[in-house]
C-alpha positions in Angstrom: 10.7 -28.8 10.3 8.1 -25.9 10.7 5.7 -24.6 8.6 7.1 -21.6 8.8 10.8 -22.8 7.8 8.9 -24.5 4.8 7.4 -21.5 3.8 10.6 -19.7 3.5 12.3 -22.6 1.7 9.6 -22.7 -0.7 9.4 -18.6 -1.2 13.5 -18.9 -1.7 12.8 -21.4 -4.4 9.9 -19.1 -6.2 11.7 -16.2 -5.9 15.5 -15.9 -7.5 15.9 -12.3 -6.4 14.5 -10.4 -3.1 15.8 -6.7 -2.7 14.7 -5.6 0.3 14.7 -2.1 1.6 17.5 -0.9 -0.6 18.9 2.8 -0.1 22.1 4.3 -2.2 23.3 7.7 -1.5 25.9 9.3 -3.2 27.8 12.5 -1.0 28.4 15.7 -2.0 31.2 17.6 -1.1 31.9 20.8 0.0 34.8 22.3 -2.8 37.2 23.0 -0.6 37.1 21.2 2.8 35.9 18.4 0.7 33.1 17.7 4.1 29.9 15.7 3.3 28.0 18.6 3.3 24.4 16.7 1.1 23.2 13.2 -0.4 21.9 13.1 -3.4 18.8 10.0 -2.9 19.8 8.0 -6.0 17.7 4.5 -4.2 15.3 5.4 -1.2 14.2 2.9 0.3 13.3 0.2 -2.8 11.5 -3.2 -2.3 10.7 -5.7 -5.0 11.5 -9.6 -5.6 11.9 -11.2 -9.3 10.5 -14.9 -10.0 12.9 -17.4 -11.5 12.0 -17.7 -15.1 10.4 -14.2 -15.3 11.3 -10.4 -16.4 10.9 -7.9 -14.0 11.0 -4.2 -15.2 11.5 -0.8 -14.0 10.7 2.1 -15.9 10.5 6.2 -15.1 12.2 9.5 -16.0 15.4 10.0 -16.6 17.6 10.6 -13.3 14.7 8.6 -11.4 17.1 6.2 -10.1 16.9 3.2 -12.4 20.0 2.0 -13.7 21.3 2.8 -9.9 19.2 -0.3 -9.3 20.7 -2.6 -11.4 24.4 -1.2 -10.3 23.8 -1.6 -6.3 22.1 -5.1 -6.9 25.2 -6.6 -8.7 27.4 -4.8 -6.5 29.0 -2.7 -8.8 28.2 0.2 -6.3 27.9 -0.5 -2.7 24.7 0.1 -1.0 23.8 2.5 2.2 21.7 0.4 3.5 19.0 -2.5 2.8 19.5 -6.4 1.5 19.9 -7.8 -1.9 19.0 -11.7 -1.8 20.0 -13.6 -4.2 19.1 -17.4 -4.2 18.4 -17.1 -0.4 21.9 -15.2 0.0 22.7 -12.0 0.9 24.8 -10.4 -1.5 26.4 -7.9 0.6 27.5 -10.4 3.3 29.7 -11.9 0.8 33.6 -11.9 0.9 35.7 -11.1 -1.8 36.1 -14.8 -2.4 32.6 -15.6 -2.9 31.7 -12.9 -4.7 34.0 -13.6 -7.5 32.7 -17.0 -7.2 28.6 -15.2 -7.3 29.9 -13.1 -10.8 29.6 -15.5 -13.5 25.9 -15.9 -12.7 24.7 -12.7 -12.2 25.8 -10.6 -15.2 24.6 -7.0 -17.1 24.6 -6.0 -20.4 24.8 -2.1 -20.6 22.6 0.6 -22.6 26.2 1.4 -24.5 27.1 -1.0 -26.9 29.5 1.7 -28.4 31.3 2.1 -25.2 31.3 -0.7 -23.4 33.6 -2.7 -25.6 37.2 -2.3 -25.9 37.7 -1.7 -29.1 42.1 -2.7 -29.0 40.0 -6.4 -28.4 38.7 -8.7 -30.4 35.1 -9.7 -30.1 36.4 -13.9 -29.6 38.3 -12.7 -26.6 35.3 -10.2 -25.5 33.3 -13.1 -25.3 35.8 -15.4 -24.1 38.4 -13.4 -21.8 35.5 -14.3 -18.5 35.0 -17.6 -20.0 38.8 -18.5 -19.5 39.3 -16.1 -16.1 36.2 -18.4 -14.6 37.4 -21.7 -15.8 33.7 -22.5 -17.2 34.6 -25.0 -19.3 37.9 -26.7 -19.7 40.8 -25.2 -22.1 40.4 -27.8 -24.9 36.9 -27.2 -25.3 37.2 -23.3 -25.2 36.9 -22.5 -28.7 33.8 -24.6 -29.5 31.8 -23.0 -26.9 32.7 -19.4 -27.8 31.5 -20.3 -31.4 28.2 -21.8 -29.6 27.5 -18.7 -28.0 27.9 -16.5 -30.9 25.8 -18.5 -33.0 23.1 -18.5 -30.1 23.2 -14.6 -30.3 23.1 -14.6 -33.8 27.0 -14.2 -34.5 28.9 -16.2 -37.0 32.1 -18.0 -36.5 34.1 -15.7 -38.5 33.6 -12.9 -36.2 35.3 -13.7 -33.9 38.5 -12.4 -35.4 36.7 -9.1 -35.9 36.5 -5.4 -33.9 34.0 -4.0 -32.3 34.3 -1.3 -34.9 34.0 -3.2 -38.1 30.2 -3.8 -36.1 26.9 -2.2 -36.5 25.0 -1.1 -33.1 22.7 -4.1 -33.0 26.0 -6.6 -33.8 27.5 -4.8 -31.2 24.7 -5.6 -28.6 24.2 -8.9 -29.9 28.5 -9.4 -28.6 27.3 -7.3 -25.3 24.8 -10.2 -24.8 27.0 -13.1 -25.9 30.0 -12.0 -23.5 26.8 -12.2 -20.6 25.7 -15.3 -22.0 28.7 -17.2 -21.8 29.1 -17.3 -18.3 26.4 -18.6 -18.0 24.3 -16.6 -15.7 20.8 -17.3 -13.7 20.6 -13.2 -13.7 20.9 -10.9 -16.0 20.2 -7.1 -15.6 19.4 -5.9 -18.8 19.9 -1.7 -18.6 17.9 0.0 -21.5 19.5 -2.7 -23.8 17.9 -1.6 -26.8 17.8 2.6 -26.1 21.1 3.6 -28.5 19.3 1.2 -31.2 16.6 2.0 -34.4 13.6 1.1 -33.9 13.6 -1.9 -36.3 16.9 -3.5 -34.3 15.1 -2.9 -31.1 12.4 -5.5 -31.8 15.6 -7.6 -33.1 17.5 -7.3 -29.7 14.3 -7.9 -28.4 13.1 -11.0 -29.3 16.5 -12.6 -29.0 16.8 -11.5 -25.0 12.7 -13.8 -25.1 14.6 -16.5 -27.1 17.4 -16.9 -24.7 15.1 -16.6 -21.8 13.3 -19.9 -23.4 16.3 -21.2 -24.0 18.8 -20.7 -21.4 16.4 -20.6 -18.5 17.2 -17.0 -17.3 15.6 -14.7 -15.1 15.9 -10.6 -16.4 15.6 -7.1 -14.8 15.3 -4.6 -17.1 15.7 -1.6 -17.2 14.1 1.2 -19.5 11.8 4.4 -20.3 10.1 3.0 -23.5 6.7 1.8 -22.0 5.6 -0.1 -25.3 9.4 -2.3 -25.3 8.1 -2.7 -21.8 5.1 -4.0 -22.3 6.2 -7.0 -24.6 8.7 -8.4 -22.7 8.0 -7.7 -19.0 5.8 -10.1 -16.6 5.7 -7.6 -13.8 6.6 -3.8 -13.7 8.0 -1.1 -11.1 7.3 2.3 -11.5 10.2 4.6 -9.8 9.8 8.3 -9.3 12.1 9.9 -7.6 14.6 7.1 -5.8 11.7 6.0 -4.7 9.0 3.0 -5.8 5.6 4.0 -6.4 3.8 1.6 -8.1 4.6 -2.8 -8.9 1.9 -4.8 -10.2 1.8 -7.9 -13.0 2.3 -6.0 -16.4 -1.6 -6.9 -17.6 -2.8 -5.3 -14.6 -0.4 -2.4 -14.4 -1.3 -1.8 -18.2 -5.0 -2.0 -17.6 -5.6 -0.4 -14.3 -2.8 1.8 -13.1 -3.6 3.6 -9.8 -0.8 5.9 -8.9 -1.0 9.7 -10.4 2.4 9.2 -12.0 1.8 5.7 -13.7 -0.9 7.2 -14.7 0.3 10.3 -16.9 3.2 7.6 -18.0 1.2 5.9 -19.3 -0.8 8.8 -21.2 2.1 9.6 -23.3 2.4 6.4 -25.2 1.9 6.7 -28.9 -1.3 5.3 -30.6 -0.6 4.4 -33.7 -4.6 5.3 -35.0 -4.9 8.9 -36.9 -8.3 9.1 -35.2 -7.9 8.4 -31.5 -7.7 10.9 -29.6 -4.8 11.3 -26.7 -5.7 12.4 -23.2 -2.6 13.7 -22.2 -1.8 14.2 -18.4 0.8 17.4 -18.2 2.4 16.8 -15.0 3.2 20.5 -13.3 6.9 22.1 -12.9 9.5 19.9 -13.3 11.3 17.2 -11.5 12.8 18.1 -8.3 16.3 17.6 -7.2 17.1 13.9 -5.9 20.1 16.1 -3.3 16.9 18.3 -1.6 13.9 15.8 -2.5 10.0 17.6 -1.3 9.2 16.0 2.3 6.1 14.3 2.6 4.8 12.3 -1.0 7.7 13.0 -3.4 5.2 13.7 -6.1 3.2 15.8 -4.4 4.2 19.4 -6.5 3.5 17.7 -9.1 0.3 16.2 -8.8 -2.9 17.2 -9.1 -4.9 15.1 -6.6 -2.6 17.0 -4.1 -3.8 16.6 -0.5 -2.8 18.2 2.5 -1.5 15.2 4.1 0.8 14.7 1.2 2.9 17.7 1.6 3.6 16.5 5.0 3.5 12.4 5.2 5.2 10.1 2.8 2.7 7.4 1.6 3.4 4.0 2.7 3.9 1.1 0.4 1.0 -1.0 0.1 -0.4 -4.0 -1.6 -3.8 -2.5 -2.4 -5.1 -5.1 -4.3 -3.9 -9.1 -4.6 -0.1 -8.6 -6.2 -1.0 -4.4 -6.9 1.6 -2.3 -4.5 0.9 1.5 -4.5 2.6 4.3 -2.6 -0.5 7.1 -2.7 -3.1 8.9 0.1 -5.4 7.9 -2.2 -5.8 4.2 -1.5 -5.3 4.6 2.0 -7.3 2.0 4.4 -8.2 3.2 7.9 -5.4 2.1 9.4 -2.7 3.6 7.2 -5.3 7.2 7.0 -5.0 7.3 11.0 -1.1 7.1 11.1 -0.7 9.7 8.0 -2.5 11.8 10.1 -0.5 11.5 13.0 2.6 12.0 11.5 1.2 15.3 9.8 -0.1 16.1 13.1 3.6 15.8 14.4 5.1 17.8 11.7 2.7 20.8 11.8 3.5 21.1 15.6 7.6 21.0 15.0 6.5 23.9 12.2 4.4 25.5 15.1 7.6 25.1 17.2 10.3 25.7 14.9 8.3 29.4 13.4 7.7 30.9 17.5 11.3 30.4 17.8 
């Protein structure tokens, strides 16, 4: 085995999930002929990796494509292009039979515990239905197994016969977590799992997720817009804006040294529980552009206080600015990236001039 193969094998063992240039567009249809007249660019060329047993969080404004990334990774939505490797295996190349075998290993906890549970099925059946379907345990051990999973998630055995409407929001989210955990997964997408809950209950659910991660060796993709929660639970953080990943780093590095102007604006909005501290809020200009018609060049340039001419013509390259710290911003271009960006800008200007004459 040569050195390249050895490195590739080590990489597969270290990273449970690798997302490469993931794109997901939703077609816009005309009202009469149902022709495709455009696309909503929900996810536009997103790449990242998650190590085994770690938590990566994705943050950003509502509508930036966070949840679409999570659902496309699990193949609840089909990709437009790109690759998702789980344990070195391309999820989108799997047949229906192969995907069915993989399903127990990749699970999701949805945002709203009120709408993600069937009101007609008792809790024991909600948690155990997929366990029976995928033959996770022998039939003789089924009842004890469901009880064990419920206890691990802070639920009691007598809750089995009750229905979701008899539980509070926090308890319902515990049921959702137990349903995902019952399939013995390796990877769970947590799609804003605490945003619909009271602040006091949020802490309990976050602590539960961390405890389960330690006990069962789970890997999480945590999707949220609450930056305080993200700091508490994450090993790495990716910041998304209008379908694009603009910055990625380890949590401590990102929170102590944010590079992208959008990340700085987000972090300036984190409340500080000290009345004597004056907050230096960064107010962004304008409103979020439409993902159906994003700005040319850097998508953030219409709201950025550091906007340069090059920003409105050339999309910045997503590059490693410091070890493990990635950012897509022209402010951090090296000579090579700057020359490439200026060349693209020159071509764009020439095209503009040519079209203007016509």
